[in-house]
PATORRO-494145 format. One record per residue (C-alpha): x, y, z; residue in three letters. Coordinates in pm, whole numbers, plus 50000, padded with zeros to 5 digits. Example, Ala and Ser with C-alpha at 12.3 -4.5 7.8 and 13.67 -1.06 7.14 Angstrom:
<recs>
512304955050780ala;513674989450714ser;
</recs>
This chain:
<recs>
351844662463149met;349144636263272thr;350394602963370glu;349464572663146lys;347734547263366pro;349554512463442asp;348134476463477ile;346804484363771ala;344924506663698ala;342964488263465leu;342844457563715leu;340814480564005asp;338644491663713ile;337564452663653met;337614445564061ala;334914476564068arg;333174466663752leu;332484430363960arg;331934442564262asp;328914422264399pro;327064451664533thr;328334484364310asp;329394464764013gly;327834469263715cys;325074440963649pro;326264431563309trp;329904424863418asp;328834405963710arg;326754383863520ala;329744374663305gln;331314335363347asp;334134321663157phe;331794307962887ala;329974337962806ser;333304358762780ile;335304336462572ala;333444342762234pro;334314380962326tyr;337934369062387thr;337744351762048ile;336374386661871glu;338484408461982glu;341404385961886ala;340094386461550tyr;339634424161536glu;343734428861638val;344314408561327ala;342044428861085gly;343394462061213ala;347234446261142ile;345484433560765ala;344654471960724asp;347804485860874glu;345114505861093asp;347794519461400trp;345654535561601pro;343124510061541ala;345644483561669leu;346324502661970lys;342744500162056asp;341934467361971glu;345284455962173leu;343184470062469gly;340464457762377asp;342044424662401leu;343844429062765leu;340974437662899phe;339624404862778gln;342864387462975val;342244412463331val;338284400563262phe;339184359763290his;342144368063540thr;339504385563780arg;336564360363743met;339664332363803ala;340994355664096glu;337094355164220glu;337364319764275arg;340604315264407gly;342144297364087leu;345064328263988phe;345354365363992asp;347164388163702phe;350494378963896ala;350354345363856asp;349364350763463val;352564371463432val;354384345163625gly;353314318163376ala;354034338663072ile;357374350263205thr;358374314763260gly;357604301762921lys;359184325562767met;362544321162972leu;362194280562899arg;361724285462540arg;364244312762500his;367504298062672pro;369794310462399his;368634346262496val;368324344862879phe;370614318062997ala;373524317262665lys;376274312862944tyr;375224285063083ile;377534249563024glu;376264226562761gly;373764253762625his;372964250962215ala;373294286162055glu;370604288861821ile;371754318361501glu;368094312661315thr;364564317561315ala;364314287561175ala;366594269061448ala;364474289361731gln;361294273061563thr;362494239561588ile;364024245861967ala;360424262662056trp;358454231061928glu;361524207862137glu;360214225562453his;356794223962370lys;357074187562321ala;358944183762659ala;356174207962838glu;353824183462720arg;355384149762812ala;355384162363154ala;351434166663198arg;351494133263053ser;349004138662734gly;348574128762412gly;350644146462107leu;347064160561984leu;345334166962345asp;346744204262411asp;345504214062056val;342534236362166pro;339114228762077asp;337294262162007ala;339804278261808leu;339114281661437pro;338464254461223ala;341234260661008leu;343764267961216leu;343144237961421arg;343634218361124ala;346524231661043ile;347794229561418lys;346984190561400leu;348114180461088gln;351624201561208lys;351594179861521arg;351184146561374ala;353764156461093ala;355894157961353arg;356214123561421val;356014111761097gly;352114109660997phe;352004132560695asp;351734129960281trp;355284126460150glu;354234155559886ser;352174187059813ala;351404157559496asp;349824139459736lys;347354160459886val;345974170959558leu;345494131059476asp;344024134659838lys;341764168559712ile;340554147259423val;339384118859591glu;337654139859837glu;335294158559570ser;334394125959398arg;333444109159714glu;331114143059803ile;329984137359404val;329504098959463glu;327124105259802ala;325414131759634gln;324494109259362his;323634080859565ala;320974104259780gly;323364102860079ala;321824115560401ala;322764157360479arg;325274139660749glu;327424123060529lys;327344148960244thr;328884167460537ala;331054143160657glu;333014144660319glu;332804181460275ile;334624181860630gly;337184159160447asp;337414180660156leu;338204213460366leu;340594193860611phe;342434182460289ala;342734217160152val;344164230860446ala;346804202560428asn;347524214560128leu;348024249060224ala;350234239760447arg;352344217660242his;352444248759992leu;353464274160306gly;350404291760261val;348574298860589asp;344914291160454pro;343374314960700glu;345104345460596thr;344534329960228thr;340904327160267leu;339984363260466arg;341844379160131ala;339374357159896thr;336404370360112asn;337494406660069glu;337934403759667lys;334594386959694phe;333364415459844val;334804436459612arg;334084423059351arg;330034421559431phe;330014464859543arg;331224467659192phe;328324446159076ile;325934467259287glu;327244499759173gln;327744495158829thr;323734484158794leu;323024511759044ala;324374537458791ala;321634522558552lys;319034527658854gly;319024490058881arg;319584466259161thr;321004427359143pro;317494416659250asp;316324425658909asp;319364412058728ala;319944378158515ser;323154356058669leu;324354363358335asp;324294398658336glu;325764396658696met;328734374358585glu;329634392158325ala;329494426258540ile;331724400058782trp;334314390658517gln;334504428858428ala;335574435458784ala;338134410158753lys;339154423158429thr;339994456358614ala;341974443058921glu;344504430858650lys;
</recs>
């Protein structure tokens, strides 16, 4: 039976790829900034495999994501910053600190945590304590590089913990109406493109806020809507193709009628 490789084999492959003499020219030329977009892409591909329930693909995508961790770690080791063992040590220590109910339940004075909701609260408390130790502001450690919708939610949740939040979803809906009106007013006033973009940004932030208040993940929801759009537009293409035509030579009214037929077929 062939023995499965362990992480040491992958670390060795990465070291060989980055070897300044015999390594791969492309891998040697990369740095943290150039690899970061690939890391984000691989995380999305993991999420995509999960959404599709494609478990063989998930195995491959998790491997790709792990390779990104190894790649960044190797570059850090080359600079003398840290190595893979340090990365493992950092996450191990964090998990131990944030799960005392699992790993230190017999410590005197320890508060038992019985539910997932209680653990979520405790987790955030641990994170807050870690931020306080770093003397940073409340929003300082919300990464700039996060996808915009995800970062909006994280910023809003963080601010809400100190009471800076709308009282209800109804209040957020009022804000959405207000922001929509400001976009219309900006257009009527002939506002510069930058001003219109700012108002649209405010509207998107408010919509993300509404999703948060209603317990809906806006990123997942928008992904589902994107897929719905693709599915229905393909129906338009297929319907027209059956008649020897394409969307290019169909009217908007005709395509809209087929779109409505696609909606009806999905019900």
